[in-house]
SEBAVEX-153344 format. One line per 5 residues: number of its first residue (from 1); for each residue x, y, z of C-alpha. Coordinates in nm, 2 decimals, padded with zeros to 4 digits, m for minus. Each point is the difference from the previous one (the first is absolute). Layout:
BEGIN
NUM) X:Y:Z ~ ...
end
This chain:
BEGIN
1) 00.00:00.00:00.00 ~ 00.13:00.34:m00.09 ~ 00.06:00.25:00.27 ~ m00.26:00.28:00.02 ~ 00.10:00.34:m00.14
6) 00.03:00.24:00.29 ~ m00.26:00.28:00.02 ~ 00.09:00.34:m00.12 ~ 00.01:00.28:00.26 ~ m00.35:00.14:00.07
11) m00.06:00.37:m00.06 ~ m00.24:00.19:00.23 ~ m00.35:00.00:m00.15 ~ 00.10:m00.26:m00.26 ~ m00.30:m00.22:m00.10
16) 00.09:m00.36:00.10 ~ m00.32:m00.16:m00.12 ~ m00.28:00.11:m00.23 ~ m00.32:m00.13:m00.15 ~ m00.14:00.19:m00.29
21) m00.34:m00.09:m00.14 ~ 00.04:m00.35:00.14 ~ m00.27:m00.26:m00.03 ~ 00.01:m00.34:00.16 ~ m00.22:m00.29:m00.10
26) m00.01:m00.31:00.21 ~ m00.21:m00.28:m00.15 ~ m00.34:00.14:m00.12 ~ 00.03:00.31:00.22 ~ 00.17:00.33:m00.06
31) 00.15:00.09:00.34 ~ 00.17:00.33:m00.08 ~ m00.11:00.26:m00.25 ~ 00.24:00.27:m00.13 ~ 00.20:00.03:00.32
36) 00.24:00.30:00.02 ~ 00.22:m00.01:00.31 ~ 00.36:00.10:00.08 ~ 00.23:m00.07:00.30 ~ 00.29:00.24:00.03
41) 00.32:00.00:00.22 ~ m00.06:00.18:00.32 ~ m00.38:m00.07:00.04 ~ m00.24:m00.24:00.16 ~ m00.31:m00.07:m00.22
46) m00.29:m00.17:00.18 ~ m00.25:m00.20:m00.21 ~ m00.34:m00.02:00.16 ~ m00.35:m00.11:m00.11 ~ m00.27:m00.26:00.07
51) 00.05:m00.37:m00.02 ~ 00.03:m00.13:m00.35 ~ 00.08:00.34:m00.14 ~ 00.34:m00.11:m00.16 ~ 00.25:00.11:00.26
56) 00.20:m00.33:00.02 ~ m00.02:m00.02:m00.38 ~ 00.16:00.34:m00.01 ~ 00.29:m00.13:00.21 ~ 00.04:m00.30:m00.23
61) m00.01:00.23:m00.30 ~ 00.27:00.23:00.12 ~ 00.22:m00.28:00.13 ~ m00.01:m00.18:m00.34 ~ m00.17:m00.31:00.15
66) m00.31:00.08:m00.21 ~ 00.01:00.11:m00.36 ~ m00.20:00.29:m00.14 ~ m00.23:m00.09:m00.28 ~ 00.01:00.37:m00.12
71) 00.20:00.30:00.09 ~ 00.36:00.00:00.14 ~ 00.17:m00.08:00.33 ~ 00.36:00.12:00.06 ~ 00.24:m00.06:00.29
76) 00.30:00.24:00.01 ~ m00.11:00.14:m00.33 ~ 00.01:m00.34:m00.18 ~ m00.29:m00.22:m00.10 ~ m00.04:m00.24:00.29
81) m00.01:m00.30:m00.24 ~ 00.34:00.09:m00.13 ~ 00.17:m00.05:00.33 ~ 00.16:m00.34:00.08 ~ m00.15:m00.13:00.33
86) 00.34:00.02:00.17 ~ 00.04:00.37:m00.10 ~ m00.36:00.08:00.11 ~ 00.06:m00.17:00.34 ~ 00.27:00.25:00.09
91) m00.21:00.30:m00.09 ~ m00.34:m00.08:00.15 ~ m00.11:m00.19:00.30 ~ m00.35:m00.14:00.03 ~ m00.20:m00.09:00.31
96) m00.31:m00.21:m00.09 ~ m00.31:m00.02:00.21 ~ 00.08:m00.34:00.13 ~ 00.34:m00.16:00.07 ~ 00.03:m00.38:00.04
101) 00.31:m00.20:00.10 ~ m00.03:m00.37:m00.06 ~ 00.30:m00.11:00.21 ~ 00.10:00.08:00.36 ~ 00.23:00.29:m00.07
106) 00.09:00.24:00.28 ~ m00.09:00.36:m00.01 ~ 00.36:00.09:m00.08 ~ 00.01:m00.24:m00.28 ~ m00.32:00.13:m00.15
111) 00.13:00.36:00.01 ~ 00.33:m00.11:m00.15 ~ m00.20:m00.13:m00.31 ~ m00.03:00.36:m00.09 ~ 00.37:00.01:m00.08
116) m00.03:m00.27:m00.27 ~ 00.00:00.25:m00.29 ~ 00.34:00.13:00.10 ~ 00.17:m00.35:00.01 ~ 00.32:00.00:m00.19
121) 00.03:00.38:m00.01 ~ 00.23:00.23:00.20 ~ m00.30:00.12:00.20 ~ m00.04:m00.36:00.15 ~ 00.26:00.12:00.25
126) m00.28:00.21:00.15 ~ m00.23:m00.30:00.07 ~ 00.05:m00.02:00.37 ~ m00.04:00.37:00.06 ~ m00.30:00.02:m00.23
131) m00.18:m00.28:00.19 ~ 00.08:00.14:00.34 ~ m00.11:00.35:m00.10 ~ m00.33:m00.13:m00.15 ~ m00.08:m00.21:00.31
136) 00.07:00.30:00.23 ~ m00.22:00.23:m00.21 ~ m00.30:m00.24:00.02 ~ 00.07:m00.10:00.36 ~ 00.04:m00.37:m00.06
141) 00.35:m00.04:00.12 ~ m00.12:m00.13:00.34 ~ m00.14:m00.31:m00.16 ~ 00.26:m00.05:m00.27 ~ 00.04:m00.37:00.08
146) m00.36:m00.10:00.01 ~ m00.14:m00.19:m00.29 ~ m00.23:00.20:m00.23 ~ m00.29:m00.24:00.05 ~ m00.02:00.07:00.38
151) m00.06:00.37:m00.05 ~ m00.32:00.19:00.03 ~ m00.15:00.17:m00.30 ~ 00.14:00.34:00.09 ~ 00.34:m00.14:00.07
156) 00.00:m00.18:m00.34 ~ m00.10:00.32:m00.17 ~ 00.30:00.19:00.15 ~ 00.24:m00.28:m00.09 ~ m00.13:00.00:m00.36
161) 00.06:00.38:m00.01 ~ 00.35:m00.05:00.14 ~ 00.08:m00.24:m00.28 ~ m00.10:00.27:m00.25 ~ 00.20:00.27:00.18
166) 00.31:m00.23:00.01 ~ m00.02:m00.01:m00.38 ~ 00.11:00.37:00.01 ~ m00.17:00.10:m00.32 ~ m00.08:00.36:m00.09
171) m00.37:m00.07:m00.08 ~ m00.23:m00.17:00.25 ~ m00.34:m00.13:m00.10 ~ m00.19:m00.11:00.31 ~ m00.34:m00.16:m00.02
176) m00.19:00.05:00.33 ~ 00.31:00.02:00.22 ~ m00.20:00.10:00.31 ~ m00.31:m00.23:m00.03 ~ 00.09:m00.24:00.28
181) 00.16:00.25:00.23 ~ m00.10:00.18:00.32 ~ m00.01:00.38:00.01 ~ 00.36:00.04:00.12 ~ 00.15:m00.22:m00.27
186) m00.22:00.15:m00.27 ~ 00.16:00.33:00.08 ~ 00.35:m00.17:00.02 ~ m00.04:m00.14:m00.35 ~ m00.11:00.33:m00.15
191) 00.29:00.18:00.17 ~ 00.24:m00.25:m00.16 ~ m00.16:00.07:m00.33 ~ 00.03:00.38:00.04 ~ 00.37:m00.04:00.11
196) 00.07:m00.21:m00.31 ~ m00.15:00.27:m00.22 ~ 00.17:00.29:00.18 ~ 00.33:m00.19:m00.05 ~ m00.06:00.02:m00.38
201) m00.20:m00.31:m00.07 ~ m00.37:m00.03:m00.10 ~ m00.28:m00.19:00.16 ~ m00.35:m00.10:m00.13 ~ m00.21:m00.15:00.28
206) m00.36:m00.14:m00.03 ~ m00.19:00.10:00.32 ~ m00.35:m00.04:00.12 ~ 00.04:00.25:00.29 ~ m00.07:00.34:m00.16
211) 00.12:00.19:00.31 ~ 00.33:m00.19:m00.01 ~ 00.04:00.09:m00.36 ~ m00.09:00.37:00.07 ~ 00.26:00.01:00.28
216) 00.29:m00.15:m00.19 ~ m00.04:00.02:m00.37 ~ 00.12:00.28:m00.23 ~ m00.27:m00.10:m00.25 ~ m00.30:m00.22:00.00
221) m00.14:m00.18:m00.29 ~ m00.37:m00.11:00.03 ~ m00.09:m00.30:m00.21 ~ m00.36:m00.09:m00.06 ~ m00.13:m00.24:m00.26
226) 00.34:m00.05:m00.15 ~ 00.05:00.36:m00.07 ~ 00.20:00.28:00.18 ~ m00.28:00.22:00.13 ~ 00.24:00.26:00.14
231) 00.37:00.04:00.08 ~ 00.17:00.28:00.18 ~ 00.08:00.14:00.34 ~ m00.21:m00.14:00.29 ~ m00.19:00.32:00.06
236) m00.10:00.03:m00.36 ~ m00.10:m00.36:m00.05 ~ m00.17:m00.10:00.33 ~ m00.32:00.20:m00.05 ~ m00.34:m00.11:00.13
241) m00.15:00.01:m00.35 ~ 00.26:m00.23:m00.15 ~ 00.02:m00.24:00.29 ~ m00.38:m00.03:00.04 ~ m00.03:m00.08:m00.37
246) 00.29:m00.25:00.00 ~ m00.09:m00.19:00.32 ~ m00.38:00.03:m00.04 ~ m00.03:00.13:00.35 ~ m00.05:00.34:00.15
251) 00.35:00.12:00.10 ~ 00.10:00.32:00.18 ~ 00.35:00.15:m00.02 ~ 00.13:00.25:00.26 ~ 00.33:00.16:00.08
256) 00.22:m00.17:00.26 ~ 00.02:00.24:00.29 ~ 00.37:m00.03:00.04 ~ 00.16:m00.09:m00.34 ~ m00.26:00.15:m00.23
261) m00.01:m00.33:m00.20 ~ m00.34:m00.12:m00.13 ~ m00.18:m00.22:00.26 ~ m00.25:m00.24:m00.16 ~ m00.31:m00.09:00.20
266) m00.26:m00.24:m00.13
end
């Protein structure tokens, strides 16, 4: 297997992933319709919307795991299908909704799997530090020697995120990274995402908690019926009119008394 080609330096504001007019058809159903979405260095983009709207499909589209039936998808300015898997793996890390481990690997071993794309490259020398840093950031160091199968759902979710962080890619695509977590660890995960973006990376995260998205995201993309209903700064996107229409329930939005961020109240 050829060594992956090292990522080029990322410029501030550089678009690391982009879908332009992208459709996705799965079986008899068209899941995405003309999606336009970018993720740029230095920002956290939250993707929100009701169940079945196409949020996970959007992650699959931008990661290259799903092909567009129309439109274009680029990663680092290059059509995603033109990247070799090894080269793509050192540029973007993907956290799926569910992580399964078939064998009794320890937490440390699972996190170390994130270093696989760098095997045989000079950056493999960073393996130990990358794993330790990722486990510390997600607060899983304390149970590093436990097997993955003995963990709670929330602990597994944090270990899965640590594996992606250990990969040390500029672009992170996270599908529901906070779904199984308590309030404290939801905030922890989003602070990790923001720190990655502020260090020059880019993060797209699918979230169900609109207030969590409002508190941490630079931009929010609302997806409904396979289309991007709105995308922009939280205060411009999270409006009662839009959210009531998208979620089919009366929703009120007020200003957070301390931060000024939108506060969504059903």
